[in-house]
N, C-alpha and C positions, 0 to 999 in steps of 0.2 A: 504495501499498500505507498503509494507516493501522496507526496504531498506537496502542492503548489504555493502554499504560503510559507514565507521565508521563517514565519516566528513558529507557526504551530508545526512547521517539519520536522525541527531537531525531534520533538516526542513522536511523531503521528508518520513516521516514515522507518520507521522500527516495527518488529514484527508483536505480532500480540501474542494471549496467553495459548498454549497448547490446547488442544481439546483432547476428551479422552477417547480411545478405544475401545468403540460398542463391543469388540469381541470379543475384549477380556473379562466382558461384563457377562456376554451369555456364556462363556466359560466357565466361570466361577460359580455357582450360585451363592457364595458368601458375600460375595462382593456386590452380588444382585440385593441379597437382602438389605444391605450395610448401605445401599443408595436408595433402598426406598424407605429405609427407616431417617434416613438424613434428613435434619429440618431443613425447610424450604429457602432459596438462596435468597429470598428477600428479608428471612430474618436474622440474617446475619450482615456483619460488616465485612466484605470482602477484601476490603483494601483498592478496589477497583474505582475508577473515576466514573462518576455519575453524573446526569445532567444535572441534579441538585447541588452537586459540589460546582459545577462551574458556573452556575446562578447565583451562589452562593460567593463565591470568589472576586465573581464579577463585582456583584454590589457592594462589594468590601473597597473594589478599586473604586469603583465610582463616586462611593463616599466620599473615599478620601480625595479623588481629583474635583469635587463640588463643593466639598469645604473650603480646601486651600484654593479653589478658584473663587468664589463667594468672600473670601477676606482680601485676595489681591483688588479683587474690585471695588468692594469697601474703600482699602487704606489707599488705591489709587497709586499703585507702586511703581508704574511710568519705566518707561525704556528697560533700565538696567537689571528690572526682573522680570522684563518681558525674554532678554538674552538669555539671563540665566536658566528660565525655564526651558527656552529652546533648545539651546546647546547642553545644558543639563541630559534633558529629556533626549536629546538625541542618542547620547552616547550611552546613558543606563539601557536606552534602545536598542543599541547593538549588543551590549553585553549581555541583557535578556535573551536575546534571538539568536546569538553564536553560543550562549553558554552550554553544556552539556548536563549541568545540572539544573533542577529547578531551586530559584531562590525568590522566596515570596517577600522577604524584603525588599529586594532590588525592584520587585514589581512594586509594591508599596511606593516605594520612595519615586519611581518614573508616576505613578499617577499624582504624586506632590508635585513634581516639577509640571508634567502635563499642566493641572491644575492652575498652576501661578503662570503659566504661560497663555493657558487659556485666557483667566481672568483678566489679564493685562491688556490682551489682544482684543479678547469682546468689548472691554471699556472703551478702548480705542475707538471702535468700530461704533458702538452706541451712540458716543459723543457727537460723532457726524452724523449718524442714522439714526433716529430715536425710535426707538423698538424692536433695531432687525435684529438684535440677538435674540428675544422673544418669540419671534418668526422664524429664527434659524433653529431653534431648538424645536418647535413644533415640525418642521420640515423633517429634522433627522429622526425625530420619534417615528415620524409617519414612514419614511424611508425604509427603517429599521422594523417596523412592523410589516410595512407590505413585501418585502424582504424574506422576514420568517413565515408568511403567510406562504409567499409562492412556494418557499422549498417545501414545508414540512408539508400542504398540499400535492406536490408533484407536478406542481404547473412549470415549473425552473427544476431539471435536472442539471445531475453536474456530469459532463461526457469529457472525454479528453478532447474535445474538439471546443467546447464552452472552454474548456480551460485553458487553450491555447490560444483562441481570440482574445480571451482576457489577458491572457499574458501577454499578446502583441500590442493590442491596443494601451498595454500600463508601459511598454518600453516608447511606444510612438509618444506617450502622454508625457513621461520624463524626458524623451528629447525635445521636445515643446519647451518644457520647462526650462531646461538647461539654454535653450537659443535665448529666450525669454531675458534667462538672467544675465546674461553675457551681453544681450542688444541692451540690458536698462544702462550698464556701464558710458553708452556711448546714446542715450538720450531715444533708445529705439526697439523700445518692449515690444512684442508683437499683439500682447495685450491690449494696448491702446490702438491699433490698427482697424478701424471702423468696427464693427459687429464679432470680430474675429475673438476678441476676448471672452466675450457671453457666449460664443459658440464652446470657445477651449473651457472657460470655467462648466459650463452645462455637461460636457462631455467628462469632466473628473468626478462630478456631483454624479451620474449614471455608472462611471467606473467603479467608484467606490461602493456604492449600493450594490453591483452585483458580488464583489469582492465580500460582502457580506455573506453572497450563498455559499462563497469556498468555503467561508470559516465555517459556517454552520455543518457544512459538508464532513469536513475533517473532525469538527468535533465531535459529530455521531459516530464517523468511522475508528477515533480515540477508543469511545465508549464501548463501541462494537468490540473492537480487539481486547479489550481488557487493560487499559493501560492503568499505570499506578495511580492513587487519588490525588499524589502530590500532583502529577498533570494537569489539575483542572488550572493551577495557578496560572501555566503557560497557555493552557487554552483560553483563560480568562485575560491575560495579558495579549494576547493576539488580537481577541475579539475586540476589547478596546482600542487597541491600535487603530483599526478600520475604522471603528464608529468615531474616534475623535478625529481622523481623517475627512469622513462624511461630513462634519459639521463643519470645516475650515473649508470646504470646497462649498458648501451652502450659502455661509456664510459673505465668501466672495461672490458668489454666482447673484444674492439676493444685493449685495452693496452695488455691483456692476450695474445692476437691472434699478435700481432707486438711484445711481448716479446719472442713467441716461434721462429719469423723467424730465 
């Protein structure tokens, strides 16, 4: 089982727990009796990751993010705090992504730094465009809910072709972002060319939304494979990275829309 998500791939590219061999049960009546008398799996803590574990860990990370973000918003900490949150969060994201072992403390620290960055950035946007942050939060929640429904209902299925298309689109998006960053030093950002910026922002928003589908699928595969309970922290971290990306894309998209009014 291979993962296209760079965060979840560390855990979800591993093999799951081995299944028992039915032939040994059939040939051993005592083993069959033990299996019959064994308590139900749901009544035991197996030490394997469950969807409840992922939801709980995700809730913890977002509680930290929101608490720090609210403090940063209220205190209006400014550009210094924003840069600390952005670059510190990026550094911890790389550590968490490529670490072979799960480190819950670093995941929580990442959530705190992201809260610091998002709180200050959101305050700056809201100063220019009153009410834009609440709009971005609502759109992000709606997009998350829609993608979760589409995945759970089977309306969108993760196939090799689906994954390949998303990864190709991601590469193209990163190339455009790099070109815009370079062009900004010469006063020629591609986002300022007519309605091109709005199209790119909309594309980023859609791309981030569809990456949620990949996250849902990899989490489900990790649960099915019987990954250790500790891996729920990595799953929660990966999901949070995508949701934060989606929120920033929505915020940028709405700011361009309102800037064109």
